Chimera marker file (.cmm) of the C-alpha trace (Angstrom):
<marker_set name="trace">
<marker id="1" x="0.101" y="0.187" z="-0.071" r="1" g="1" b="0" radius="0.5"/>
<marker id="2" x="1.850" y="3.062" z="-1.519" r="1" g="1" b="0" radius="0.5"/>
<marker id="3" x="0.936" y="6.217" z="-0.207" r="1" g="1" b="0" radius="0.5"/>
<marker id="4" x="-1.461" y="6.900" z="-3.032" r="1" g="1" b="0" radius="0.5"/>
<marker id="5" x="-4.355" y="6.394" z="-0.551" r="1" g="1" b="0" radius="0.5"/>
<marker id="6" x="-5.460" y="6.935" z="2.591" r="1" g="1" b="0" radius="0.5"/>
<marker id="7" x="-7.879" y="4.008" z="3.228" r="1" g="1" b="0" radius="0.5"/>
<marker id="8" x="-9.012" y="1.369" z="0.938" r="1" g="1" b="0" radius="0.5"/>
<marker id="9" x="-11.605" y="-1.260" z="1.413" r="1" g="1" b="0" radius="0.5"/>
<marker id="10" x="-10.795" y="-4.728" z="-0.603" r="1" g="1" b="0" radius="0.5"/>
<marker id="11" x="-11.215" y="-8.575" z="-0.531" r="1" g="1" b="0" radius="0.5"/>
<marker id="12" x="-7.613" y="-9.012" z="-2.099" r="1" g="1" b="0" radius="0.5"/>
<marker id="13" x="-6.347" y="-9.063" z="1.683" r="1" g="1" b="0" radius="0.5"/>
<marker id="14" x="-4.489" y="-12.276" z="2.170" r="1" g="1" b="0" radius="0.5"/>
<marker id="15" x="-0.854" y="-10.524" z="2.000" r="1" g="1" b="0" radius="0.5"/>
<marker id="16" x="-1.706" y="-7.104" z="3.054" r="1" g="1" b="0" radius="0.5"/>
<marker id="17" x="-2.713" y="-7.464" z="6.837" r="1" g="1" b="0" radius="0.5"/>
<marker id="18" x="0.738" y="-9.148" z="7.031" r="1" g="1" b="0" radius="0.5"/>
<marker id="19" x="2.195" y="-6.067" z="6.629" r="1" g="1" b="0" radius="0.5"/>
<marker id="20" x="2.995" y="-4.490" z="10.077" r="1" g="1" b="0" radius="0.5"/>
<marker id="21" x="2.813" y="-1.388" z="8.396" r="1" g="1" b="0" radius="0.5"/>
<marker id="22" x="-0.542" y="-1.287" z="7.678" r="1" g="1" b="0" radius="0.5"/>
<marker id="23" x="-3.760" y="-1.149" z="10.454" r="1" g="1" b="0" radius="0.5"/>
<marker id="24" x="-7.080" y="-2.972" z="9.128" r="1" g="1" b="0" radius="0.5"/>
<marker id="25" x="-10.790" y="-4.066" z="10.412" r="1" g="1" b="0" radius="0.5"/>
<marker id="26" x="-13.052" y="-6.425" z="9.429" r="1" g="1" b="0" radius="0.5"/>
<marker id="27" x="-15.801" y="-4.738" z="7.623" r="1" g="1" b="0" radius="0.5"/>
<marker id="28" x="-18.000" y="-8.384" z="6.461" r="1" g="1" b="0" radius="0.5"/>
<marker id="29" x="-17.403" y="-11.861" z="5.976" r="1" g="1" b="0" radius="0.5"/>
<marker id="30" x="-19.405" y="-12.508" z="2.690" r="1" g="1" b="0" radius="0.5"/>
<marker id="31" x="-20.515" y="-15.876" z="1.790" r="1" g="1" b="0" radius="0.5"/>
<marker id="32" x="-19.779" y="-16.798" z="-1.777" r="1" g="1" b="0" radius="0.5"/>
<marker id="33" x="-22.747" y="-17.790" z="-4.026" r="1" g="1" b="0" radius="0.5"/>
<marker id="34" x="-22.589" y="-20.137" z="-6.965" r="1" g="1" b="0" radius="0.5"/>
<marker id="35" x="-24.213" y="-18.082" z="-10.388" r="1" g="1" b="0" radius="0.5"/>
<marker id="36" x="-25.949" y="-20.680" z="-12.846" r="1" g="1" b="0" radius="0.5"/>
<marker id="37" x="-28.344" y="-19.933" z="-15.430" r="1" g="1" b="0" radius="0.5"/>
<marker id="38" x="-31.847" y="-20.491" z="-14.562" r="1" g="1" b="0" radius="0.5"/>
<marker id="39" x="-32.348" y="-24.200" z="-16.441" r="1" g="1" b="0" radius="0.5"/>
<marker id="40" x="-28.856" y="-25.347" z="-15.325" r="1" g="1" b="0" radius="0.5"/>
<marker id="41" x="-29.387" y="-28.888" z="-13.460" r="1" g="1" b="0" radius="0.5"/>
<marker id="42" x="-27.948" y="-27.375" z="-10.405" r="1" g="1" b="0" radius="0.5"/>
<marker id="43" x="-30.453" y="-24.696" z="-10.410" r="1" g="1" b="0" radius="0.5"/>
<marker id="44" x="-33.408" y="-25.920" z="-8.098" r="1" g="1" b="0" radius="0.5"/>
<marker id="45" x="-30.207" y="-26.671" z="-5.461" r="1" g="1" b="0" radius="0.5"/>
<marker id="46" x="-30.551" y="-24.898" z="-1.966" r="1" g="1" b="0" radius="0.5"/>
<marker id="47" x="-27.013" y="-25.246" z="-1.435" r="1" g="1" b="0" radius="0.5"/>
<marker id="48" x="-24.244" y="-26.670" z="-2.954" r="1" g="1" b="0" radius="0.5"/>
<marker id="49" x="-20.397" y="-27.389" z="-1.956" r="1" g="1" b="0" radius="0.5"/>
<marker id="50" x="-17.606" y="-26.595" z="-4.750" r="1" g="1" b="0" radius="0.5"/>
<marker id="51" x="-16.970" y="-30.573" z="-5.001" r="1" g="1" b="0" radius="0.5"/>
<marker id="52" x="-20.314" y="-30.636" z="-6.615" r="1" g="1" b="0" radius="0.5"/>
<marker id="53" x="-19.115" y="-27.977" z="-9.001" r="1" g="1" b="0" radius="0.5"/>
<marker id="54" x="-16.544" y="-30.472" z="-10.623" r="1" g="1" b="0" radius="0.5"/>
<marker id="55" x="-16.248" y="-30.739" z="-14.319" r="1" g="1" b="0" radius="0.5"/>
<marker id="56" x="-18.977" y="-27.125" z="-15.009" r="1" g="1" b="0" radius="0.5"/>
<marker id="57" x="-17.194" y="-24.704" z="-17.278" r="1" g="1" b="0" radius="0.5"/>
<marker id="58" x="-16.236" y="-21.900" z="-15.111" r="1" g="1" b="0" radius="0.5"/>
<marker id="59" x="-16.215" y="-17.805" z="-15.219" r="1" g="1" b="0" radius="0.5"/>
<marker id="60" x="-14.004" y="-16.783" z="-12.966" r="1" g="1" b="0" radius="0.5"/>
<marker id="61" x="-13.988" y="-13.645" z="-10.871" r="1" g="1" b="0" radius="0.5"/>
<marker id="62" x="-10.682" y="-12.352" z="-10.039" r="1" g="1" b="0" radius="0.5"/>
<marker id="63" x="-9.864" y="-9.335" z="-8.162" r="1" g="1" b="0" radius="0.5"/>
<marker id="64" x="-6.760" y="-8.921" z="-10.350" r="1" g="1" b="0" radius="0.5"/>
<marker id="65" x="-6.582" y="-7.912" z="-14.295" r="1" g="1" b="0" radius="0.5"/>
<marker id="66" x="-3.817" y="-10.223" z="-14.542" r="1" g="1" b="0" radius="0.5"/>
<marker id="67" x="-5.423" y="-13.192" z="-12.401" r="1" g="1" b="0" radius="0.5"/>
<marker id="68" x="-2.676" y="-13.880" z="-10.426" r="1" g="1" b="0" radius="0.5"/>
<marker id="69" x="-3.907" y="-12.342" z="-7.073" r="1" g="1" b="0" radius="0.5"/>
<marker id="70" x="-2.814" y="-14.209" z="-3.623" r="1" g="1" b="0" radius="0.5"/>
<marker id="71" x="-6.805" y="-14.475" z="-3.528" r="1" g="1" b="0" radius="0.5"/>
<marker id="72" x="-6.760" y="-16.299" z="-6.515" r="1" g="1" b="0" radius="0.5"/>
<marker id="73" x="-4.033" y="-18.406" z="-5.627" r="1" g="1" b="0" radius="0.5"/>
<marker id="74" x="-6.043" y="-19.169" z="-2.467" r="1" g="1" b="0" radius="0.5"/>
<marker id="75" x="-9.252" y="-19.989" z="-4.622" r="1" g="1" b="0" radius="0.5"/>
<marker id="76" x="-7.089" y="-22.310" z="-6.532" r="1" g="1" b="0" radius="0.5"/>
<marker id="77" x="-6.286" y="-23.992" z="-3.305" r="1" g="1" b="0" radius="0.5"/>
<marker id="78" x="-9.957" y="-24.394" z="-2.537" r="1" g="1" b="0" radius="0.5"/>
<marker id="79" x="-10.352" y="-26.306" z="-5.711" r="1" g="1" b="0" radius="0.5"/>
<marker id="80" x="-7.414" y="-28.858" z="-5.438" r="1" g="1" b="0" radius="0.5"/>
<marker id="81" x="-8.905" y="-29.131" z="-2.045" r="1" g="1" b="0" radius="0.5"/>
<marker id="82" x="-12.492" y="-29.958" z="-3.652" r="1" g="1" b="0" radius="0.5"/>
<marker id="83" x="-10.480" y="-32.839" z="-5.270" r="1" g="1" b="0" radius="0.5"/>
<marker id="84" x="-9.873" y="-31.596" z="-8.994" r="1" g="1" b="0" radius="0.5"/>
<marker id="85" x="-8.217" y="-28.456" z="-10.822" r="1" g="1" b="0" radius="0.5"/>
<marker id="86" x="-11.145" y="-26.067" z="-12.249" r="1" g="1" b="0" radius="0.5"/>
<marker id="87" x="-12.139" y="-25.569" z="-15.771" r="1" g="1" b="0" radius="0.5"/>
<marker id="88" x="-11.775" y="-21.965" z="-16.436" r="1" g="1" b="0" radius="0.5"/>
<marker id="89" x="-13.402" y="-20.943" z="-19.419" r="1" g="1" b="0" radius="0.5"/>
<marker id="90" x="-13.102" y="-16.734" z="-18.756" r="1" g="1" b="0" radius="0.5"/>
<marker id="91" x="-11.202" y="-14.434" z="-15.994" r="1" g="1" b="0" radius="0.5"/>
<marker id="92" x="-12.252" y="-11.017" z="-15.626" r="1" g="1" b="0" radius="0.5"/>
<marker id="93" x="-12.628" y="-8.794" z="-12.599" r="1" g="1" b="0" radius="0.5"/>
<marker id="94" x="-15.448" y="-6.621" z="-14.087" r="1" g="1" b="0" radius="0.5"/>
<marker id="95" x="-18.623" y="-8.723" z="-12.240" r="1" g="1" b="0" radius="0.5"/>
<marker id="96" x="-21.111" y="-7.459" z="-14.824" r="1" g="1" b="0" radius="0.5"/>
<marker id="97" x="-19.566" y="-9.330" z="-17.575" r="1" g="1" b="0" radius="0.5"/>
<marker id="98" x="-19.757" y="-12.408" z="-15.990" r="1" g="1" b="0" radius="0.5"/>
<marker id="99" x="-22.940" y="-12.415" z="-14.565" r="1" g="1" b="0" radius="0.5"/>
<marker id="100" x="-23.773" y="-11.455" z="-18.108" r="1" g="1" b="0" radius="0.5"/>
<marker id="101" x="-22.062" y="-14.834" z="-19.394" r="1" g="1" b="0" radius="0.5"/>
<marker id="102" x="-23.837" y="-16.979" z="-16.778" r="1" g="1" b="0" radius="0.5"/>
<marker id="103" x="-26.752" y="-15.479" z="-17.696" r="1" g="1" b="0" radius="0.5"/>
<marker id="104" x="-26.344" y="-16.210" z="-21.549" r="1" g="1" b="0" radius="0.5"/>
<marker id="105" x="-25.092" y="-19.887" z="-20.542" r="1" g="1" b="0" radius="0.5"/>
<marker id="106" x="-21.736" y="-19.792" z="-21.217" r="1" g="1" b="0" radius="0.5"/>
<marker id="107" x="-20.815" y="-21.224" z="-17.822" r="1" g="1" b="0" radius="0.5"/>
<marker id="108" x="-20.922" y="-20.845" z="-13.850" r="1" g="1" b="0" radius="0.5"/>
<marker id="109" x="-19.681" y="-18.551" z="-11.516" r="1" g="1" b="0" radius="0.5"/>
<marker id="110" x="-18.702" y="-17.858" z="-7.866" r="1" g="1" b="0" radius="0.5"/>
<marker id="111" x="-19.782" y="-14.678" z="-6.794" r="1" g="1" b="0" radius="0.5"/>
<marker id="112" x="-19.700" y="-12.977" z="-3.057" r="1" g="1" b="0" radius="0.5"/>
<marker id="113" x="-23.306" y="-12.114" z="-1.883" r="1" g="1" b="0" radius="0.5"/>
<marker id="114" x="-22.393" y="-8.653" z="-1.115" r="1" g="1" b="0" radius="0.5"/>
<marker id="115" x="-22.875" y="-8.214" z="-5.092" r="1" g="1" b="0" radius="0.5"/>
<marker id="116" x="-25.606" y="-11.120" z="-5.060" r="1" g="1" b="0" radius="0.5"/>
<marker id="117" x="-28.144" y="-9.259" z="-2.662" r="1" g="1" b="0" radius="0.5"/>
<marker id="118" x="-28.058" y="-6.104" z="-4.523" r="1" g="1" b="0" radius="0.5"/>
<marker id="119" x="-29.163" y="-6.948" z="-7.664" r="1" g="1" b="0" radius="0.5"/>
<marker id="120" x="-32.725" y="-6.607" z="-8.327" r="1" g="1" b="0" radius="0.5"/>
<marker id="121" x="-33.354" y="-7.826" z="-11.851" r="1" g="1" b="0" radius="0.5"/>
<marker id="122" x="-31.283" y="-10.899" z="-12.114" r="1" g="1" b="0" radius="0.5"/>
<marker id="123" x="-32.628" y="-12.297" z="-15.392" r="1" g="1" b="0" radius="0.5"/>
<marker id="124" x="-32.131" y="-15.859" z="-16.145" r="1" g="1" b="0" radius="0.5"/>
<marker id="125" x="-29.877" y="-16.120" z="-12.852" r="1" g="1" b="0" radius="0.5"/>
<marker id="126" x="-30.194" y="-17.974" z="-9.802" r="1" g="1" b="0" radius="0.5"/>
<marker id="127" x="-27.982" y="-17.821" z="-6.855" r="1" g="1" b="0" radius="0.5"/>
<marker id="128" x="-26.847" y="-20.934" z="-4.381" r="1" g="1" b="0" radius="0.5"/>
<marker id="129" x="-24.962" y="-20.284" z="-1.617" r="1" g="1" b="0" radius="0.5"/>
<marker id="130" x="-22.123" y="-22.278" z="-1.537" r="1" g="1" b="0" radius="0.5"/>
<marker id="131" x="-21.695" y="-24.035" z="2.194" r="1" g="1" b="0" radius="0.5"/>
<marker id="132" x="-18.137" y="-24.530" z="3.746" r="1" g="1" b="0" radius="0.5"/>
<marker id="133" x="-16.491" y="-22.806" z="6.186" r="1" g="1" b="0" radius="0.5"/>
<marker id="134" x="-13.705" y="-21.241" z="3.870" r="1" g="1" b="0" radius="0.5"/>
<marker id="135" x="-16.465" y="-20.712" z="1.226" r="1" g="1" b="0" radius="0.5"/>
<marker id="136" x="-16.552" y="-16.547" z="2.432" r="1" g="1" b="0" radius="0.5"/>
<marker id="137" x="-14.786" y="-13.547" z="1.590" r="1" g="1" b="0" radius="0.5"/>
<marker id="138" x="-13.466" y="-11.163" z="3.692" r="1" g="1" b="0" radius="0.5"/>
<marker id="139" x="-13.995" y="-7.621" z="3.217" r="1" g="1" b="0" radius="0.5"/>
<marker id="140" x="-11.569" y="-5.474" z="5.038" r="1" g="1" b="0" radius="0.5"/>
<marker id="141" x="-10.780" y="-1.214" z="5.703" r="1" g="1" b="0" radius="0.5"/>
<marker id="142" x="-6.897" y="-0.925" z="5.112" r="1" g="1" b="0" radius="0.5"/>
<marker id="143" x="-4.380" y="1.930" z="6.065" r="1" g="1" b="0" radius="0.5"/>
<marker id="144" x="-0.842" y="2.652" z="7.133" r="1" g="1" b="0" radius="0.5"/>
<marker id="145" x="-0.647" y="2.858" z="10.753" r="1" g="1" b="0" radius="0.5"/>
<marker id="146" x="1.737" y="5.669" z="10.470" r="1" g="1" b="0" radius="0.5"/>
<marker id="147" x="-0.632" y="7.935" z="8.382" r="1" g="1" b="0" radius="0.5"/>
<marker id="148" x="-0.568" y="11.598" z="9.836" r="1" g="1" b="0" radius="0.5"/>
<marker id="149" x="-3.949" y="12.450" z="8.176" r="1" g="1" b="0" radius="0.5"/>
<marker id="150" x="-6.204" y="14.095" z="10.083" r="1" g="1" b="0" radius="0.5"/>
<marker id="151" x="-9.157" y="13.919" z="7.808" r="1" g="1" b="0" radius="0.5"/>
<marker id="152" x="-8.605" y="9.863" z="7.690" r="1" g="1" b="0" radius="0.5"/>
<marker id="153" x="-7.832" y="10.124" z="11.405" r="1" g="1" b="0" radius="0.5"/>
<marker id="154" x="-11.602" y="12.062" z="11.518" r="1" g="1" b="0" radius="0.5"/>
<marker id="155" x="-13.156" y="9.290" z="9.320" r="1" g="1" b="0" radius="0.5"/>
<marker id="156" x="-11.687" y="6.271" z="11.300" r="1" g="1" b="0" radius="0.5"/>
<marker id="157" x="-13.225" y="8.207" z="14.534" r="1" g="1" b="0" radius="0.5"/>
<marker id="158" x="-16.449" y="8.373" z="12.974" r="1" g="1" b="0" radius="0.5"/>
<marker id="159" x="-17.046" y="5.008" z="12.203" r="1" g="1" b="0" radius="0.5"/>
<marker id="160" x="-17.751" y="2.160" z="14.823" r="1" g="1" b="0" radius="0.5"/>
<marker id="161" x="-16.149" y="-0.856" z="12.951" r="1" g="1" b="0" radius="0.5"/>
<marker id="162" x="-12.737" y="1.241" z="12.327" r="1" g="1" b="0" radius="0.5"/>
<marker id="163" x="-12.208" y="2.293" z="15.693" r="1" g="1" b="0" radius="0.5"/>
<marker id="164" x="-9.243" y="0.672" z="17.181" r="1" g="1" b="0" radius="0.5"/>
<marker id="165" x="-10.024" y="-2.425" z="19.592" r="1" g="1" b="0" radius="0.5"/>
<link id1="1" id2="2" r="1" g="1" b="0" radius="0.2"/>
<link id1="2" id2="3" r="1" g="1" b="0" radius="0.2"/>
<link id1="3" id2="4" r="1" g="1" b="0" radius="0.2"/>
<link id1="4" id2="5" r="1" g="1" b="0" radius="0.2"/>
<link id1="5" id2="6" r="1" g="1" b="0" radius="0.2"/>
<link id1="6" id2="7" r="1" g="1" b="0" radius="0.2"/>
<link id1="7" id2="8" r="1" g="1" b="0" radius="0.2"/>
<link id1="8" id2="9" r="1" g="1" b="0" radius="0.2"/>
<link id1="9" id2="10" r="1" g="1" b="0" radius="0.2"/>
<link id1="10" id2="11" r="1" g="1" b="0" radius="0.2"/>
<link id1="11" id2="12" r="1" g="1" b="0" radius="0.2"/>
<link id1="12" id2="13" r="1" g="1" b="0" radius="0.2"/>
<link id1="13" id2="14" r="1" g="1" b="0" radius="0.2"/>
<link id1="14" id2="15" r="1" g="1" b="0" radius="0.2"/>
<link id1="15" id2="16" r="1" g="1" b="0" radius="0.2"/>
<link id1="16" id2="17" r="1" g="1" b="0" radius="0.2"/>
<link id1="17" id2="18" r="1" g="1" b="0" radius="0.2"/>
<link id1="18" id2="19" r="1" g="1" b="0" radius="0.2"/>
<link id1="19" id2="20" r="1" g="1" b="0" radius="0.2"/>
<link id1="20" id2="21" r="1" g="1" b="0" radius="0.2"/>
<link id1="21" id2="22" r="1" g="1" b="0" radius="0.2"/>
<link id1="22" id2="23" r="1" g="1" b="0" radius="0.2"/>
<link id1="23" id2="24" r="1" g="1" b="0" radius="0.2"/>
<link id1="24" id2="25" r="1" g="1" b="0" radius="0.2"/>
<link id1="25" id2="26" r="1" g="1" b="0" radius="0.2"/>
<link id1="26" id2="27" r="1" g="1" b="0" radius="0.2"/>
<link id1="27" id2="28" r="1" g="1" b="0" radius="0.2"/>
<link id1="28" id2="29" r="1" g="1" b="0" radius="0.2"/>
<link id1="29" id2="30" r="1" g="1" b="0" radius="0.2"/>
<link id1="30" id2="31" r="1" g="1" b="0" radius="0.2"/>
<link id1="31" id2="32" r="1" g="1" b="0" radius="0.2"/>
<link id1="32" id2="33" r="1" g="1" b="0" radius="0.2"/>
<link id1="33" id2="34" r="1" g="1" b="0" radius="0.2"/>
<link id1="34" id2="35" r="1" g="1" b="0" radius="0.2"/>
<link id1="35" id2="36" r="1" g="1" b="0" radius="0.2"/>
<link id1="36" id2="37" r="1" g="1" b="0" radius="0.2"/>
<link id1="37" id2="38" r="1" g="1" b="0" radius="0.2"/>
<link id1="38" id2="39" r="1" g="1" b="0" radius="0.2"/>
<link id1="39" id2="40" r="1" g="1" b="0" radius="0.2"/>
<link id1="40" id2="41" r="1" g="1" b="0" radius="0.2"/>
<link id1="41" id2="42" r="1" g="1" b="0" radius="0.2"/>
<link id1="42" id2="43" r="1" g="1" b="0" radius="0.2"/>
<link id1="43" id2="44" r="1" g="1" b="0" radius="0.2"/>
<link id1="44" id2="45" r="1" g="1" b="0" radius="0.2"/>
<link id1="45" id2="46" r="1" g="1" b="0" radius="0.2"/>
<link id1="46" id2="47" r="1" g="1" b="0" radius="0.2"/>
<link id1="47" id2="48" r="1" g="1" b="0" radius="0.2"/>
<link id1="48" id2="49" r="1" g="1" b="0" radius="0.2"/>
<link id1="49" id2="50" r="1" g="1" b="0" radius="0.2"/>
<link id1="50" id2="51" r="1" g="1" b="0" radius="0.2"/>
<link id1="51" id2="52" r="1" g="1" b="0" radius="0.2"/>
<link id1="52" id2="53" r="1" g="1" b="0" radius="0.2"/>
<link id1="53" id2="54" r="1" g="1" b="0" radius="0.2"/>
<link id1="54" id2="55" r="1" g="1" b="0" radius="0.2"/>
<link id1="55" id2="56" r="1" g="1" b="0" radius="0.2"/>
<link id1="56" id2="57" r="1" g="1" b="0" radius="0.2"/>
<link id1="57" id2="58" r="1" g="1" b="0" radius="0.2"/>
<link id1="58" id2="59" r="1" g="1" b="0" radius="0.2"/>
<link id1="59" id2="60" r="1" g="1" b="0" radius="0.2"/>
<link id1="60" id2="61" r="1" g="1" b="0" radius="0.2"/>
<link id1="61" id2="62" r="1" g="1" b="0" radius="0.2"/>
<link id1="62" id2="63" r="1" g="1" b="0" radius="0.2"/>
<link id1="63" id2="64" r="1" g="1" b="0" radius="0.2"/>
<link id1="64" id2="65" r="1" g="1" b="0" radius="0.2"/>
<link id1="65" id2="66" r="1" g="1" b="0" radius="0.2"/>
<link id1="66" id2="67" r="1" g="1" b="0" radius="0.2"/>
<link id1="67" id2="68" r="1" g="1" b="0" radius="0.2"/>
<link id1="68" id2="69" r="1" g="1" b="0" radius="0.2"/>
<link id1="69" id2="70" r="1" g="1" b="0" radius="0.2"/>
<link id1="70" id2="71" r="1" g="1" b="0" radius="0.2"/>
<link id1="71" id2="72" r="1" g="1" b="0" radius="0.2"/>
<link id1="72" id2="73" r="1" g="1" b="0" radius="0.2"/>
<link id1="73" id2="74" r="1" g="1" b="0" radius="0.2"/>
<link id1="74" id2="75" r="1" g="1" b="0" radius="0.2"/>
<link id1="75" id2="76" r="1" g="1" b="0" radius="0.2"/>
<link id1="76" id2="77" r="1" g="1" b="0" radius="0.2"/>
<link id1="77" id2="78" r="1" g="1" b="0" radius="0.2"/>
<link id1="78" id2="79" r="1" g="1" b="0" radius="0.2"/>
<link id1="79" id2="80" r="1" g="1" b="0" radius="0.2"/>
<link id1="80" id2="81" r="1" g="1" b="0" radius="0.2"/>
<link id1="81" id2="82" r="1" g="1" b="0" radius="0.2"/>
<link id1="82" id2="83" r="1" g="1" b="0" radius="0.2"/>
<link id1="83" id2="84" r="1" g="1" b="0" radius="0.2"/>
<link id1="84" id2="85" r="1" g="1" b="0" radius="0.2"/>
<link id1="85" id2="86" r="1" g="1" b="0" radius="0.2"/>
<link id1="86" id2="87" r="1" g="1" b="0" radius="0.2"/>
<link id1="87" id2="88" r="1" g="1" b="0" radius="0.2"/>
<link id1="88" id2="89" r="1" g="1" b="0" radius="0.2"/>
<link id1="89" id2="90" r="1" g="1" b="0" radius="0.2"/>
<link id1="90" id2="91" r="1" g="1" b="0" radius="0.2"/>
<link id1="91" id2="92" r="1" g="1" b="0" radius="0.2"/>
<link id1="92" id2="93" r="1" g="1" b="0" radius="0.2"/>
<link id1="93" id2="94" r="1" g="1" b="0" radius="0.2"/>
<link id1="94" id2="95" r="1" g="1" b="0" radius="0.2"/>
<link id1="95" id2="96" r="1" g="1" b="0" radius="0.2"/>
<link id1="96" id2="97" r="1" g="1" b="0" radius="0.2"/>
<link id1="97" id2="98" r="1" g="1" b="0" radius="0.2"/>
<link id1="98" id2="99" r="1" g="1" b="0" radius="0.2"/>
<link id1="99" id2="100" r="1" g="1" b="0" radius="0.2"/>
<link id1="100" id2="101" r="1" g="1" b="0" radius="0.2"/>
<link id1="101" id2="102" r="1" g="1" b="0" radius="0.2"/>
<link id1="102" id2="103" r="1" g="1" b="0" radius="0.2"/>
<link id1="103" id2="104" r="1" g="1" b="0" radius="0.2"/>
<link id1="104" id2="105" r="1" g="1" b="0" radius="0.2"/>
<link id1="105" id2="106" r="1" g="1" b="0" radius="0.2"/>
<link id1="106" id2="107" r="1" g="1" b="0" radius="0.2"/>
<link id1="107" id2="108" r="1" g="1" b="0" radius="0.2"/>
<link id1="108" id2="109" r="1" g="1" b="0" radius="0.2"/>
<link id1="109" id2="110" r="1" g="1" b="0" radius="0.2"/>
<link id1="110" id2="111" r="1" g="1" b="0" radius="0.2"/>
<link id1="111" id2="112" r="1" g="1" b="0" radius="0.2"/>
<link id1="112" id2="113" r="1" g="1" b="0" radius="0.2"/>
<link id1="113" id2="114" r="1" g="1" b="0" radius="0.2"/>
<link id1="114" id2="115" r="1" g="1" b="0" radius="0.2"/>
<link id1="115" id2="116" r="1" g="1" b="0" radius="0.2"/>
<link id1="116" id2="117" r="1" g="1" b="0" radius="0.2"/>
<link id1="117" id2="118" r="1" g="1" b="0" radius="0.2"/>
<link id1="118" id2="119" r="1" g="1" b="0" radius="0.2"/>
<link id1="119" id2="120" r="1" g="1" b="0" radius="0.2"/>
<link id1="120" id2="121" r="1" g="1" b="0" radius="0.2"/>
<link id1="121" id2="122" r="1" g="1" b="0" radius="0.2"/>
<link id1="122" id2="123" r="1" g="1" b="0" radius="0.2"/>
<link id1="123" id2="124" r="1" g="1" b="0" radius="0.2"/>
<link id1="124" id2="125" r="1" g="1" b="0" radius="0.2"/>
<link id1="125" id2="126" r="1" g="1" b="0" radius="0.2"/>
<link id1="126" id2="127" r="1" g="1" b="0" radius="0.2"/>
<link id1="127" id2="128" r="1" g="1" b="0" radius="0.2"/>
<link id1="128" id2="129" r="1" g="1" b="0" radius="0.2"/>
<link id1="129" id2="130" r="1" g="1" b="0" radius="0.2"/>
<link id1="130" id2="131" r="1" g="1" b="0" radius="0.2"/>
<link id1="131" id2="132" r="1" g="1" b="0" radius="0.2"/>
<link id1="132" id2="133" r="1" g="1" b="0" radius="0.2"/>
<link id1="133" id2="134" r="1" g="1" b="0" radius="0.2"/>
<link id1="134" id2="135" r="1" g="1" b="0" radius="0.2"/>
<link id1="135" id2="136" r="1" g="1" b="0" radius="0.2"/>
<link id1="136" id2="137" r="1" g="1" b="0" radius="0.2"/>
<link id1="137" id2="138" r="1" g="1" b="0" radius="0.2"/>
<link id1="138" id2="139" r="1" g="1" b="0" radius="0.2"/>
<link id1="139" id2="140" r="1" g="1" b="0" radius="0.2"/>
<link id1="140" id2="141" r="1" g="1" b="0" radius="0.2"/>
<link id1="141" id2="142" r="1" g="1" b="0" radius="0.2"/>
<link id1="142" id2="143" r="1" g="1" b="0" radius="0.2"/>
<link id1="143" id2="144" r="1" g="1" b="0" radius="0.2"/>
<link id1="144" id2="145" r="1" g="1" b="0" radius="0.2"/>
<link id1="145" id2="146" r="1" g="1" b="0" radius="0.2"/>
<link id1="146" id2="147" r="1" g="1" b="0" radius="0.2"/>
<link id1="147" id2="148" r="1" g="1" b="0" radius="0.2"/>
<link id1="148" id2="149" r="1" g="1" b="0" radius="0.2"/>
<link id1="149" id2="150" r="1" g="1" b="0" radius="0.2"/>
<link id1="150" id2="151" r="1" g="1" b="0" radius="0.2"/>
<link id1="151" id2="152" r="1" g="1" b="0" radius="0.2"/>
<link id1="152" id2="153" r="1" g="1" b="0" radius="0.2"/>
<link id1="153" id2="154" r="1" g="1" b="0" radius="0.2"/>
<link id1="154" id2="155" r="1" g="1" b="0" radius="0.2"/>
<link id1="155" id2="156" r="1" g="1" b="0" radius="0.2"/>
<link id1="156" id2="157" r="1" g="1" b="0" radius="0.2"/>
<link id1="157" id2="158" r="1" g="1" b="0" radius="0.2"/>
<link id1="158" id2="159" r="1" g="1" b="0" radius="0.2"/>
<link id1="159" id2="160" r="1" g="1" b="0" radius="0.2"/>
<link id1="160" id2="161" r="1" g="1" b="0" radius="0.2"/>
<link id1="161" id2="162" r="1" g="1" b="0" radius="0.2"/>
<link id1="162" id2="163" r="1" g="1" b="0" radius="0.2"/>
<link id1="163" id2="164" r="1" g="1" b="0" radius="0.2"/>
<link id1="164" id2="165" r="1" g="1" b="0" radius="0.2"/>
</marker_set>
C-alpha cells in the first residue's frame, strides 16, 4: 500500500494484513454464492459444495486484472482441496461481464453475496449458497498505521467498526 490512498476497502487482503505497517479492520464476511443460469441442472438446489462443481465451465471472478493475485491462489487451493482443478473458461474482474455470460449460459461462476444480494433484476440467473466454513470473502478496511492524515483520523473516529479495539 503506497501513499496513493488514505484508506482502502478490499477483499484481496491475504498479503496486505501480514504487513506490519498496515492497520486494518474486518468490515464483513461475505458468503460465496454459485451463479448459474435458470435451466442449469443445479439451479433448483438450495446449497452446493465446491466439490459438486467439478466439470463445470467456470467464469472466474478475480480481484486482479492479471489473474495472479493472492486471492486467486487461495481459490485455486480450495478447488484442489475439493479434489480437482477448475475448468476456467473465462477470467475477469468485471462482475457485470461474468453475470452476463452466466445468463447467456456460457458457464457458471462463484460470486460474493455482497454482489448478489444487491441485484434486483437478475434475469435468467439463480444464486445458490456455497457451503463450507472457508466459502467466504473477508472485506477489510486498511490504512497505513503511521498515517498522520487528519481527515483519515476523523473518518476512522466516526465509524465504530474502524476504531481500534
